[in-house]
Every structure is written in structure tokens, then in C-alpha cells.
N, C-alpha and C positions, 0 to 999 in steps of 0.2 A: 521715298516716303511710302511707296507700296509695301516693301519689305517690312517697314517698320509697323504698317498696318497689320499686316500678314501676322507679325509675331505677336502684336496686341490682341488680335482674335484668337490666335493659339491659347495665349495665357489667359483669356476669358473663358475659353471652353474647358481648359484644365481646372480653373477655380469652380467651376460650376457642374464638374463632373458628378455623374449620377453614384451615389454610395452604393448601390447594388454591384458596381463593377469593383469597387474596394472589397466588399464582403465576398466577392468570388476570388479574389487574388488571397485573400486570408484563407479561405477554402483551400484553394491549391496548395498553399503552403502547408496544409495541415494533412492535406491526403495523400500529398505525394511522397513525403517522407514515410508516412504509415503504410503505403502499399510496397514503396521500394525497401523498407526494412533499413532505414537510414539510422545511424549510430553515432554515438558521442564518446569521446574518450573522458571518461569522469574522474575528477581527484577523489580519494575515498577519505571521508572525514573520519576522526576517532570513533564517534559513536556507532558509525555503520560499521567499522572494523572491529569494534568491540563485541557488537551482538553476533557476527560472522563467526568470528573468533570462539565465542563461548558454546555455540551450536556445533562448531566444527570439533572441538575436542570434546564431546560427548562420545560415550562409547557405544558401540553397536548395541542393539536390545534395550538401549536406554528408552524410559517414558517421558513424553513431552505433553505438556497441557496446552493445546492450540484453541485460543478464544478468539471466534470470531464475530468481532462485537461491532459490526460496520453494517450498511446497507448499499442499496442502490447509488443513492445519491453521493457516494464517496469513493465510488467503484474506481474510476480512474487513478486516483491516489493509491489506493489500499487493495485493489484487487491484484495489481502486480506484485504487491509483497507477500499476499497471500500465496500467491503461485510460487514464488521464491522461495518462502520458507518452508512449504511443503515438499518442493523438489529437494531442496537441500537437506532435510529429516529423512526424506526417503532414500537418497543418494548414500545417508550415513547408517542405513537400515536401523533408523530410530523408530519406535511405535509412536504413533500419534493418538492423544484422545483429545476430539474438537467438540467442543460446546459453545453457546453463546447465550447472551442476554440481551442480544437484539433479534428480533422476528425474524429479519430477512437473512442473517447470518448464515443458519444452517443450509439452506439452499445453495448460496454463493459458494460456500465452502466446500459444499458435496460436488459442484462442477470443477473445483481444483482437484478433489481427490479422483472423481473420475478419469481426468486427464493425465494425472501423474501416475495413478495405479496402473494404467494401461502402458505408460513409457517405461515404468521401474519393474512391473511385474509384481504388484503387491495386491496382497488379498484383504477384503473386508472382514472384520472380525478377527485377523489373526496379525496384521501389522497396522491397522488404523480403523477407528471408529468413530460415528459421528453421533453423539448424543443429543443434539437436538437444541432447542430453544428452551428456557426456563426463565418465566417471570420472578420477578422478586429482588433484582439489584445486587446491593450488598448483601443481602441475607443470603442470597444463594452462593454467593462467593464463600461466606463463612462456612456454611453448610457443607459444600464441597471439600473444603478443606478438612473437615472432621469427619465426614460420611458420604463418599460419592455415590456409592450404590442406593442411599436411602434418597438422596437428591435427584438421582437419575435413574430409576429402577428399569427403565428400557431405553432403546436407543432411538435416534429420528425416525426409522422404519417401524417401532413399535417392538422389537425384538427385546426379550428380556435379557437383563444384566447377566444371569448366569447361564445363558444360552450363548455368549459372546466370549471365545476363548482366550483371548487377551486380556480381558480383564479380571480373569482368574489371580486370585492375590493381592488385587488392587483394592485398598480401602479407602484411602485419601490421598490428597495431596502431596502428603509427606513421602508418598511410595513413587513420586515421579521425581526426576531431575530438574525440570524447570519449566517455567510458564511463560508461553509466548503468546501476545496479545495484540491482534490487529484491531486497532481503535479509532472510531469516528467521532468519540465525543464520550457522552455519559448514559450509563455506565462503561467504563473502558480501563485502560491502563492505569490510570491515576490510581481507580479503587481498588485495582487488584493489588497495587503496591500497598495501600493504606491498609486495607483489610486481611489480606492475606501473606504476601511476599515478605513484609517485615515482621510480622507477629511469628510466622512459622517459618521466616529463613529458608525461602525458597527463589533460588536464582530465577529473575525475569527481566524479560526484555520485549521488544516489540516494534509496531508502527504504527503512527499517528498521522492524520493530515498536517499539511505545511503549517496552517496556520495554528495547529496545537503544539507544534514543536517547541517553542521558546518556552512554553510553560512546563514541559517536561524535562528540560536540560537541567534543572537542579537536582534533580532526583539522580542523573547520571553523576553529576559531582559529588553527592553524598554517599554515591555506592548502592543505592537502592533499585537503580537500572542497570544492568550490565550493558546495555547498549540501546540504541533506537535509531528507527528509519522515519525521516520526518519528510512528507510529501512524495512527489514523482521522482524528485532527484535523490531521495535516499532509496527508492525502490531501485532506480538506474544503476546507483553504486552497488548495491548488492548484487545485482545480476552481473556486474562488471567483475565481482570477487568469484562469484559462481561460475563466471565464464559461461553464460547462458543467457545470450541477449534474448530479450522479450519485450512486454509492454512498456516498462519502464524507460529503457534506452530509447526505443522508438518514440514514445511519448515526448522525451525530452528533446529529441530533434527537433521534433514538431513544432514543440512549443519555441524552440530557440529560433527557427525559421520565422514563426509569426511575431515574435518580440524585435527581431530584425526589421522586418517588414514594417511593424509601427512605427520604430525610429524613423525608417526611411521616408514614410507619410507624414510625421511630424517635420522633420526637415523640410521636405518638399512644400509642405503647406506653408511653412513660415518664408520660405523663398518667393513663394506667389504673392504672400500678403505683403512683403516689404516693396515687390515689385510694383503691386498694385496702388501702395501707397505712395510711392514714389512717382508714379505716374498720375496719380491725383492732385499732385502738387501744382 
């Protein structure tokens, strides 16, 4: 009887465990994989492969428009994509013209440029440029497609268009090979497709949050999108293709450990529930 009573006391303590302990366990499941640089092997989906191949086949010296249409709220999913896109483009010696229709986009993109430019020895104004933010949504997209200089007479730092060497001879988006958009919502990649890429026949691809992914897949099937990254999983797949592990792969590892622990909690809670129910009969 004493053993049974001890067992009952143990079950009672487990059923009333402080939720802060559970939160601490979840925190450990997140922090340790991130600090340890844990990695997961991902299966590569066709939309991610399509975008990777489209960028990888661009000729050195080509120009790409990078739309940084996102903000801090979507950084966990989209910032790793931004890093991977710039790393891939720089590794192929492709020139990048970046601009944003979201006000927080330019400083986030500049952080990526600063890191990747140091890694690949790229020079601002020669290999890449950050034109900054412009309000106007679809009107800006159409204006850029027709006259880029008129839309962005100076860059993010206030340097005049004519003083930036790599922009010499560039008139509009038809002078570029591709649009790559990192999109958190509206305005974003869907509007680039509707207003620019379809109208001017410009190859377009990019990345979106996981919740926006299903809405964008029909554009892949129609051929209006050459490829797409959806959520952190898409970012992780792209890092794996690049063989440059980063925030995407480590984030997916942390996320998977948390999901596993939540499943364990659910199973454990149900076991306790049925034990207590049986004991009450």
C-alpha cells in the first residue's frame, strides 16, 4: 500500500507541474540546437530547385532586381532567404539592384549586403546597390519597369543615380535578367507578377512566409513563377542546395525538436489523464 501511495503522490505532482518548467524545457529545445549549429537533412522540393537552377544558370555580370518587401515581424522566415539569395548571386558574380516597397526592407537588406560583401569582396556601387524604399506600391512597380532612374533618382544613402557606376546604361527592368522578391505580404511577389513580370516577360521568383506559400503555388504551375521558397523550410532547402548552412537549417532543427517535445507533452498528459480517471473510479 505504501508503494501504491507513493506512486499516486508522484502522479499527482506530475499532473500539477508548474507550467514554467515546461516553458523552460521548450526554451532549451530551441536554444541548444541554435547554439550548437544543429543541422537537418532536407528533401528538396521542385519549387525550391526551380528557383535555385534559374539563378545558378545566370551568366556572370547579369543584373538581378532584389525586392526586399518584408519587415522585422517576418525575419525568422524571410531573413535567411535574403541571405541565401545574396550569397548565391554574389558567388555567381551577378550584380544586384535592391529596393523595397516596405519601409523596413532597406536596412534589413543592407545588413545582408554588409555581411556578404565582406565575405565575397564585393564593392558597393560596382557589384550591388541599395536604392532604398519608395511608397506607391503597384504604381512604383510599373514605374520601375518603365524608368528606373526616374523612380529612384538616388540610392538609400542619397547618392545620385549618375554617380553609381553599375547603374550606367540601366534604364528599366527589361535591362535586367530576373526579379527575386522576398515577400511578407502586400505589396509583394504576387503584385510583381501581376504588374511587371507577366506584362514585361521578366523571369520572377522569390520567397514568402509559410502561410502565403499555398496562395503562390498556382503561379508556379502557370509558369509565371520560376520557383518559390515557402517559410523556414524553403530557406533551409535553399541553404542545403548552396551547401551554405545557416539560419534556415539550424532554425528547422530547433523547430523540429520543439515539435517533438510538444508531442511528448501531449502523450504524457494523456497518460496521466487516463491514470487519474481510472484511479477516480
